[in-house]
C-alpha positions as CSV (number, residue, x, y, z in Angstrom):
1,M,-41.7,12.0,-24.8
2,P,-38.2,13.5,-24.8
3,T,-35.8,11.8,-27.2
4,P,-32.2,11.4,-26.0
5,Q,-31.0,13.9,-28.6
6,S,-33.5,16.5,-27.2
7,N,-32.5,15.8,-23.5
8,T,-29.0,16.2,-24.6
9,L,-29.6,19.7,-26.5
10,A,-31.5,20.7,-23.4
11,R,-28.6,20.0,-21.1
12,F,-26.2,21.5,-23.6
13,H,-28.6,24.8,-23.7
14,Q,-28.5,24.9,-20.1
15,F,-24.6,24.3,-19.8
16,I,-24.0,27.3,-22.4
17,G,-26.4,29.7,-20.5
18,Q,-24.4,28.9,-17.4
19,Q,-21.1,29.6,-19.3
20,L,-22.5,32.7,-20.7
21,V,-23.3,34.3,-17.3
22,S,-19.8,33.1,-15.9
23,E,-17.0,35.8,-15.4
24,D,-15.0,33.9,-18.0
25,A,-17.5,34.0,-20.7
26,A,-16.0,36.9,-22.4
27,Q,-12.8,34.8,-23.2
28,M,-14.5,31.5,-24.1
29,S,-14.5,30.5,-27.8
30,P,-17.4,28.6,-29.0
31,E,-14.8,25.6,-29.5
32,L,-13.6,25.9,-26.0
33,A,-17.5,25.8,-24.8
34,V,-17.8,22.6,-27.0
35,A,-14.8,21.0,-25.8
36,I,-15.6,21.5,-22.0
37,W,-19.1,20.4,-22.9
38,R,-17.9,17.0,-24.3
39,E,-15.5,16.7,-21.3
40,R,-18.2,16.9,-19.1
41,E,-20.5,14.6,-20.8
42,E,-17.8,12.0,-21.1
43,T,-17.1,12.5,-17.3
44,L,-20.8,12.0,-16.5
45,A,-21.1,8.9,-18.8
46,A,-18.2,7.5,-16.9
47,I,-19.6,8.1,-13.4
48,R,-22.9,6.5,-14.5
49,E,-21.0,3.6,-15.7
50,G,-19.2,3.2,-12.4
51,L,-22.5,3.5,-10.6
52,A,-24.2,0.9,-12.7
53,D,-21.3,-1.4,-12.0
54,V,-21.6,-0.9,-8.3
55,Q,-25.4,-1.8,-8.6
56,A,-24.7,-5.0,-10.7
57,G,-21.9,-6.1,-8.3
58,R,-19.1,-5.8,-10.7
59,T,-16.7,-4.0,-8.5
60,F,-13.6,-5.4,-6.2
61,A,-12.8,-4.3,-2.7
62,A,-10.0,-1.9,-2.6
63,D,-7.9,-4.0,-0.2
64,E,-8.3,-6.9,-2.6
65,I,-6.8,-5.0,-5.4
66,L,-4.0,-3.7,-3.4
67,R,-3.1,-7.0,-2.4
68,E,-3.0,-8.1,-6.1
69,L,-0.9,-5.2,-6.9
70,R,1.7,-5.8,-4.2
71,S,1.8,-9.3,-5.1
72,E,2.4,-8.6,-8.8
73,Q,5.2,-6.0,-7.6
74,H,7.0,-8.8,-5.7
75,N,6.9,-11.1,-8.7
76,S,8.3,-8.6,-11.0
């Protein structure tokens, strides 16, 4: 059974492979590739967290939030 680390390594390997065939590969340092990878992983984690919040019902309607923000502006 794959471990989280092996899945991460496989995704990183796939990511690096995609980067190496891109037109920008010649100008990409290893440090930049890792930085892009980390940013991508953080973004995907945030998306997964948001989707989990939606599924668990931990969300608010946009109009409700906007009303609250407007109310706070008027009270300031």
